[in-house]
C-alpha positions as CSV (number, residue, x, y, z in Angstrom):
1,X,8.6,59.6,30.0
2,X,10.1,59.0,26.6
3,X,8.2,56.5,24.3
4,X,10.1,53.4,24.0
5,X,9.7,50.2,22.2
6,X,11.5,46.9,21.9
7,X,11.1,43.3,20.7
8,X,9.8,41.4,23.8
9,X,10.4,37.9,22.5
10,X,13.6,35.9,21.7
11,X,15.8,36.6,18.8
12,X,15.0,33.1,17.1
13,X,12.1,32.5,14.8
14,X,9.0,31.3,16.6
15,X,5.1,31.1,16.1
16,X,4.5,34.5,17.6
17,X,6.7,37.5,18.1
18,X,5.8,40.6,20.3
19,X,6.8,44.2,20.1
20,X,6.1,46.1,23.1
21,X,5.6,50.0,23.7
22,X,5.3,52.2,26.7
23,X,5.0,55.9,27.3
24,X,2.9,58.8,26.4
25,X,1.7,58.5,22.7
26,X,2.1,54.9,22.4
27,X,-1.6,54.3,21.2
28,X,-1.1,56.8,18.5
29,X,2.4,55.4,17.6
30,X,0.9,51.8,17.3
31,X,-2.1,53.0,15.3
32,X,0.4,54.5,12.6
33,X,1.9,51.0,12.2
34,X,-1.2,48.8,12.8
35,X,-4.4,48.9,10.9
36,X,-7.4,47.2,12.7
37,X,-9.8,45.4,10.5
38,X,-12.7,46.8,12.4
39,X,-11.6,50.3,11.1
40,X,-11.5,51.9,14.6
41,X,-8.4,53.5,15.8
42,X,-6.3,51.5,18.3
43,X,-6.8,54.2,20.9
44,X,-10.6,53.6,20.6
45,X,-10.3,49.9,21.0
46,X,-11.4,48.1,24.2
47,X,-8.6,48.1,26.7
48,X,-6.8,44.7,27.4
49,X,-8.6,43.0,24.3
50,X,-6.7,41.8,21.4
51,X,-7.9,43.1,18.0
52,X,-7.0,41.8,14.6
53,X,-5.4,43.9,11.9
54,X,-2.4,44.4,9.7
55,X,1.2,45.4,10.3
56,X,2.6,48.1,8.3
57,X,6.3,48.9,7.4
58,X,7.8,52.4,7.5
59,X,6.4,53.0,4.0
60,X,2.8,51.8,4.8
61,X,3.0,48.6,3.0
62,X,1.6,45.5,4.7
63,X,4.2,43.0,6.0
64,X,2.1,40.8,8.2
65,X,-1.4,40.1,9.7
66,X,-1.7,39.9,13.6
67,X,-3.2,41.4,16.5
68,X,-2.6,44.4,18.9
69,X,-3.7,45.3,22.4
70,X,-3.5,48.4,24.6
71,X,-3.1,48.8,28.3
72,X,-4.1,52.4,29.6
73,X,-2.3,53.8,32.6
74,X,-2.2,53.1,35.5
75,X,-3.4,49.5,34.8
76,X,-0.4,48.3,32.8
77,X,2.9,46.6,33.5
78,X,4.7,49.9,33.5
79,X,2.1,51.9,35.1
80,X,1.9,54.3,32.1
81,X,0.2,53.8,28.6
82,X,1.4,50.6,27.1
83,X,0.8,48.5,24.0
84,X,1.7,45.3,22.4
85,X,1.9,44.1,18.6
86,X,1.6,40.5,18.2
87,X,3.2,39.3,14.8
88,X,4.3,36.1,13.4
89,X,7.7,35.4,15.1
90,X,9.8,36.1,12.0
91,X,12.8,38.1,13.0
92,X,12.5,40.1,9.8
93,X,8.8,41.1,10.4
94,X,9.6,42.1,14.1
95,X,12.6,44.2,12.8
96,X,10.7,46.0,10.2
97,X,7.7,46.7,12.7
98,X,10.2,48.2,15.0
99,X,12.0,50.2,12.3
100,X,8.5,51.6,11.3
101,X,8.1,52.9,15.0
102,X,11.5,54.3,15.2
103,X,10.8,56.3,11.9
104,X,7.6,57.9,13.2
105,X,9.5,60.9,14.6
106,X,10.7,61.9,11.1
107,X,7.2,61.9,9.7
108,X,5.6,64.2,12.5
109,X,4.6,61.4,14.9
110,X,5.9,61.2,18.5
111,X,9.6,59.9,18.5
112,X,10.1,56.3,19.7
113,X,13.4,55.0,20.8
114,X,14.9,51.6,21.5
115,X,14.3,50.6,25.0
116,X,17.3,49.8,27.2
117,X,17.7,46.6,29.0
118,X,15.2,46.2,31.8
119,X,13.6,49.7,31.0
120,X,10.1,48.5,31.0
121,X,10.4,46.8,34.5
122,X,12.5,49.8,35.7
123,X,9.6,52.0,34.8
124,X,7.3,49.7,36.6
125,X,9.4,50.2,39.7
126,X,9.7,54.0,39.3
127,X,5.9,54.2,38.9
128,X,5.3,52.1,42.0
129,X,3.9,49.2,40.3
130,X,6.5,46.9,42.1
131,X,9.3,47.2,44.6
132,X,12.9,46.1,44.0
133,X,12.4,42.6,45.4
134,X,9.6,42.1,42.8
135,X,11.7,43.7,40.0
136,X,14.6,41.3,40.9
137,X,12.2,38.3,40.8
138,X,11.4,39.1,37.2
139,X,14.9,38.4,36.0
140,X,15.1,35.5,38.5
141,X,12.0,34.0,36.8
142,X,13.6,34.5,33.3
143,X,16.8,33.0,34.3
144,X,15.3,30.1,36.4
145,X,16.8,26.6,35.7
146,X,14.7,24.5,38.0
147,X,11.0,24.3,38.7
148,X,11.8,25.3,42.3
149,X,13.6,28.3,41.4
150,X,10.7,29.4,39.1
151,X,8.2,28.8,42.1
152,X,10.2,30.9,44.3
153,X,10.7,33.6,41.6
154,X,6.9,33.6,40.7
155,X,5.9,34.1,44.5
156,X,8.4,36.8,45.1
157,X,7.0,38.6,41.9
158,X,3.6,38.3,43.6
159,X,5.1,40.3,46.6
160,X,6.0,37.3,49.1
161,X,9.2,38.9,50.2
162,X,7.7,42.5,50.2
163,X,4.8,41.3,52.6
164,X,7.3,39.8,54.9
165,X,9.4,42.9,55.1
166,X,6.7,45.5,55.3
167,X,5.6,44.6,59.1
168,X,9.3,45.1,60.0
169,X,9.6,48.4,58.4
170,X,6.2,49.7,59.6
171,X,6.9,48.8,63.2
172,X,10.3,50.5,63.1
173,X,8.8,53.5,61.3
174,X,6.2,53.8,64.0
175,X,8.8,54.0,66.7
176,X,10.9,56.5,64.9
177,X,7.9,58.7,63.9
178,X,6.3,58.9,67.4
179,X,9.6,60.0,69.0
180,X,10.2,62.7,66.5
181,X,6.6,63.8,66.7
182,X,7.0,64.3,70.5
183,X,10.3,66.3,70.0
184,X,9.0,68.4,67.2
185,X,5.5,69.1,68.7
186,X,6.0,69.1,72.6
187,X,2.6,71.0,73.1
188,X,0.7,68.3,71.5
189,X,-0.7,65.4,73.5
190,X,1.4,62.7,71.9
191,X,2.2,59.7,74.0
192,X,6.0,59.5,74.4
193,X,7.9,56.4,73.1
194,X,8.8,54.2,76.1
195,X,12.3,52.4,76.0
196,X,10.4,49.1,76.5
197,X,8.4,49.7,73.1
198,X,11.7,50.5,71.3
199,X,13.2,47.3,72.6
200,X,10.3,45.2,71.7
201,X,10.0,46.6,68.2
202,X,13.9,46.2,67.6
203,X,13.8,42.6,69.0
204,X,10.7,41.6,66.9
205,X,12.5,43.0,63.8
206,X,15.8,41.2,64.4
207,X,14.1,38.0,65.1
208,X,12.5,38.3,61.7
209,X,15.5,39.3,59.9
210,X,17.5,36.4,61.7
211,X,15.0,34.0,60.3
212,X,15.2,35.4,56.9
213,X,18.9,35.4,56.9
214,X,19.0,31.7,58.1
215,X,17.2,30.7,54.8
216,X,19.1,32.8,52.5
217,X,21.5,29.9,51.7
218,X,18.5,28.0,50.3
219,X,17.5,30.9,48.3
220,X,21.1,31.3,46.7
221,X,21.1,27.6,46.0
222,X,17.8,27.8,44.3
223,X,19.1,30.7,42.0
224,X,22.7,29.8,41.4
225,X,22.8,26.1,42.0
226,X,25.8,24.5,43.9
227,X,29.3,24.6,42.4
228,X,30.4,20.9,42.6
229,X,33.9,19.5,41.9
230,X,34.3,15.8,40.8
231,X,37.8,14.8,42.0
232,X,39.8,11.7,42.1
233,X,42.9,10.0,40.7
234,X,43.2,9.3,37.0
235,X,40.8,6.7,35.7
236,X,38.7,6.8,38.8
237,X,35.5,7.2,36.7
238,X,35.1,11.0,37.2
239,X,34.2,11.8,33.5
240,X,32.0,8.8,33.3
241,X,29.9,10.0,36.3
242,X,29.5,13.5,34.8
243,X,28.3,11.9,31.6
244,X,25.8,9.7,33.5
245,X,24.4,12.6,35.4
246,X,24.3,14.9,32.4
247,X,22.6,12.1,30.3
248,X,24.9,12.2,27.4
249,X,28.7,12.0,26.6
250,X,29.8,15.5,27.7
251,X,33.3,14.4,28.6
252,X,35.8,12.3,26.8
253,X,36.2,8.9,28.5
254,X,39.2,6.6,27.9
255,X,41.4,4.1,29.7
256,X,44.5,6.3,29.3
257,X,45.4,8.1,32.3
258,X,45.5,11.9,31.8
259,X,42.7,12.0,29.1
260,X,41.0,14.9,30.9
261,X,43.5,17.8,30.6
262,X,41.2,20.6,31.6
263,X,38.1,21.1,33.7
264,X,34.8,20.3,32.0
265,X,31.6,21.9,33.3
266,X,27.8,20.9,32.9
267,X,24.8,21.9,35.0
268,X,22.6,19.0,36.1
269,X,19.5,18.5,38.2
270,X,20.4,15.9,40.9
271,X,17.9,15.2,43.7
272,X,16.0,18.5,42.7
273,X,19.3,20.5,43.4
274,X,20.9,22.3,40.4
275,X,24.7,21.2,40.6
276,X,27.2,23.1,38.5
277,X,29.5,20.1,38.0
278,X,33.2,20.6,37.3
279,X,34.9,17.4,36.1
280,X,38.5,17.8,37.0
281,X,41.7,16.3,35.7
282,X,43.0,13.3,37.7
283,X,45.1,14.6,40.6
284,X,48.6,13.1,40.5
285,X,52.2,14.1,40.2
286,X,53.0,14.4,36.3
287,X,55.8,15.5,34.3
288,X,53.6,16.5,31.4
289,X,53.4,20.4,31.3
290,X,49.8,20.4,29.9
291,X,48.5,17.8,32.4
292,X,50.1,19.7,35.2
293,X,48.2,22.7,34.3
294,X,45.0,20.7,34.4
295,X,46.0,19.2,37.8
296,X,46.4,22.8,39.1
297,X,43.1,23.8,37.8
298,X,41.5,20.7,39.5
299,X,42.9,21.8,42.9
300,X,41.7,25.4,42.4
301,X,38.2,23.9,41.5
302,X,38.1,21.9,44.7
303,X,39.0,25.0,46.6
304,X,36.1,27.0,45.0
305,X,33.7,24.2,45.2
306,X,30.6,24.1,47.6
307,X,30.3,20.4,47.3
308,X,33.0,17.8,46.4
309,X,32.3,14.4,44.9
310,X,35.4,12.4,45.6
311,X,35.4,9.4,43.1
312,X,37.4,6.3,44.0
313,X,38.0,3.5,41.6
314,X,36.2,0.5,43.3
315,X,37.8,-2.0,41.0
316,X,41.3,-1.4,42.5
317,X,42.0,-4.2,44.9
318,X,43.8,-3.8,48.0
319,X,47.1,-5.6,47.4
320,X,50.7,-4.9,47.4
321,X,50.8,-4.2,43.5
322,X,48.4,-1.3,44.0
323,X,50.2,0.1,47.1
324,X,51.3,3.3,45.3
325,X,47.8,4.2,44.0
326,X,46.2,3.3,47.4
327,X,48.5,5.6,49.1
328,X,47.8,8.4,46.7
329,X,44.2,7.8,47.1
330,X,44.5,7.9,50.9
331,X,46.4,11.3,50.6
332,X,43.8,12.6,48.5
333,X,41.0,11.4,50.7
334,X,42.4,13.2,53.6
335,X,43.0,16.5,51.5
336,X,39.3,16.5,50.7
337,X,38.3,15.8,54.2
338,X,40.3,18.7,55.6
339,X,38.8,21.3,53.3
340,X,35.8,21.5,55.7
341,X,33.4,21.4,52.9
342,X,30.5,19.0,52.4
343,X,31.6,15.9,50.4
344,X,30.4,12.6,49.3
345,X,32.7,9.7,48.9
346,X,31.7,7.6,45.8
347,X,33.2,4.2,44.8
348,X,32.7,3.7,41.2
349,X,32.4,0.7,38.8
350,X,30.2,-1.3,41.2
351,X,28.8,-3.1,38.1
352,X,32.3,-4.8,37.9
353,X,32.8,-5.4,41.5
354,X,29.4,-5.3,43.3
355,X,28.7,-3.6,46.5
356,X,31.6,-3.7,49.0
357,X,33.0,-2.2,52.1
358,X,34.6,1.1,52.3
359,X,38.1,1.5,53.8
360,X,37.1,4.8,55.5
361,X,39.8,4.2,58.1
362,X,41.9,6.2,55.7
363,X,40.3,9.3,56.9
364,X,41.8,10.9,59.9
365,X,39.8,10.9,63.2
366,X,39.6,14.5,63.3
367,X,38.8,15.2,59.7
368,X,35.3,16.2,58.2
369,X,33.8,12.9,57.4
370,X,31.8,12.5,54.2
371,X,28.2,13.1,54.3
372,X,27.7,9.7,52.7
373,X,29.5,6.8,51.2
374,X,28.0,5.1,48.0
375,X,28.7,2.6,45.5
376,X,27.8,3.9,42.0
377,X,28.0,2.5,38.3
378,X,27.9,5.0,35.6
379,X,27.2,2.3,33.0
380,X,24.1,0.8,34.7
381,X,23.1,3.8,36.8
382,X,23.2,1.7,40.0
383,X,23.6,3.9,43.0
384,X,22.8,7.1,41.3
385,X,19.4,7.3,43.0
386,X,21.2,7.1,46.4
387,X,23.5,9.8,45.1
388,X,20.4,12.1,44.4
389,X,19.0,11.4,47.9
390,X,22.3,12.5,49.4
391,X,22.4,15.5,47.6
392,X,18.9,16.5,48.5
393,X,19.7,15.8,52.1
394,X,22.6,18.2,52.1
395,X,20.7,20.9,50.3
396,X,17.0,20.6,51.4
397,X,14.6,22.6,49.6
398,X,12.7,24.1,52.7
399,X,9.0,24.3,53.3
400,X,6.6,25.1,50.4
401,X,5.3,28.2,52.1
402,X,8.9,29.6,52.3
403,X,8.5,30.2,48.4
404,X,8.7,33.9,47.7
405,X,10.3,34.8,51.0
406,X,13.9,33.5,50.2
407,X,16.8,36.1,49.6
408,X,18.2,35.1,46.3
409,X,21.2,37.4,45.9
410,X,24.1,38.8,47.7
411,X,22.8,42.4,47.5
412,X,19.5,41.3,49.4
413,X,21.5,39.5,52.0
414,X,23.9,42.4,52.6
415,X,21.1,44.8,53.1
416,X,19.3,42.4,55.5
417,X,22.5,41.7,57.4
418,X,23.2,45.4,57.8
419,X,19.7,45.9,59.1
420,X,20.0,43.2,61.7
421,X,23.6,44.5,62.7
422,X,22.1,48.0,63.3
423,X,19.3,46.6,65.4
424,X,21.6,44.4,67.6
425,X,23.8,47.4,68.3
426,X,20.7,49.5,69.3
427,X,19.3,46.8,71.6
428,X,22.7,46.5,73.3
429,X,22.9,50.3,73.6
430,X,19.4,50.5,75.2
431,X,20.3,47.8,77.5
432,X,23.5,49.5,78.6
433,X,21.4,52.5,79.7
434,X,21.6,54.8,76.7
435,X,18.7,57.2,76.0
436,X,16.2,56.4,73.2
437,X,17.4,59.3,71.2
438,X,20.8,57.8,70.8
439,X,19.3,54.2,70.2
440,X,17.0,55.7,67.3
441,X,20.1,56.4,65.1
442,X,20.4,52.5,64.9
443,X,16.7,52.2,64.1
444,X,17.2,54.8,61.2
445,X,20.1,52.8,60.0
446,X,18.2,49.6,59.9
447,X,15.3,51.3,58.0
448,X,17.9,52.8,55.5
449,X,19.3,49.1,54.9
450,X,15.7,47.7,54.6
451,X,14.8,50.6,52.3
452,X,17.6,49.5,50.0
453,X,16.5,45.9,49.8
454,X,12.9,47.0,48.9
455,X,13.7,50.2,47.0
456,X,12.2,52.7,49.3
457,X,15.6,54.4,49.9
458,X,17.7,52.8,47.3
459,X,20.5,54.7,45.7
460,X,20.4,55.3,41.9
461,X,23.6,53.3,41.3
462,X,21.9,50.3,43.0
463,X,18.8,50.6,40.9
464,X,20.9,50.9,37.7
465,X,23.0,47.8,38.6
466,X,20.0,45.8,39.1
467,X,18.3,46.7,35.9
468,X,21.5,46.2,33.9
469,X,21.1,42.4,34.4
470,X,17.7,42.4,32.4
471,X,17.2,41.5,28.7
472,X,15.9,44.0,26.2
473,X,12.2,44.0,26.1
474,X,11.6,43.4,29.8
């Protein structure tokens, strides 16, 4: 493969910066821009051991002092000869070292080109160093926003999901290969595959996939978080709640109704769950054209949300003077309940009113009732711990041993679901009296879907789409 190079650390100045190379001739290329202090060529240095030296620019001038390390194939990240140059993390120094490598082709050395996004990991996949689930775990680990997401990605990178899928694939492959061996070699003494063996293999695989799919919601919550709409009437305390959860003044708070004209978004960790909060404009009828647009966006945010936090102003007393607001609040309460989505009812400003009873009779009997009703104060923080507990109960983390075995994106879920559907069809056909040769087409379809998941039979466009999500240098 081509000799590739890229800066493997971030673009900001830092203590250490790394330039990574991979491909045939990478040791010679590094030796041309790195001069070890011990005088031995880099290709002769001990593998996987850092050596001190000087970094040279394209004209052979010293621009930094740092270290280099080489990883001979196949015991490297990519499975081919690889090396790293560790410099001080100045973007200028890193750029000069990379430029020196790119200029080697013009001076008689092996040509070096810029690595594409995810190309190092893609080579690791193509060289059999990891399967697609592990490759996807790399970018999940880089993008992780919570400790739980990082733990799951790290366990998946260690092969957690692959180890769960391998027995399923092997049992189905055994059934299919034995059947075709009997057909192709009738003179050999190969034991025929009995229908009950096929049924058992399909049932076991289907059960494992059903268990895997049942937990995929947790995997997606770990990776993407939960899109959460904060809704309520104007001045209910929505923006104050967002600010309290975020820990700083993310949204403007004022006593003037209609202050929030557009949706405001912020990600927060609440009860160990990553919430993608969307603070919405107060839901009311208005003649203001700009505010009306904000209200419409608020309704869309509520439709797209996976969790709704309905905020009610707890300081509003039940009296004739507040009849119009209470009626509007009752209407909104029922609208939220009828979405069929999980929601929490929060009465705000309990620092002013103290804990009080909820008028939950406003919710229709057949409506989807809230998962919890809580009194909160965005000023004192009262009740926010109960809010965290309620969110954690709605989106439980799962058992610790599940880490690494959770499907974390739609591609993985679709492949596992197609495999499960094929197995169900095969079992139904077998039970209806069809012969094993007809049923085995469903077994092969399941194997193809599982192959897409792990990369055994993944099409080139699937592989390209996966690695396009990576950053350069990984």
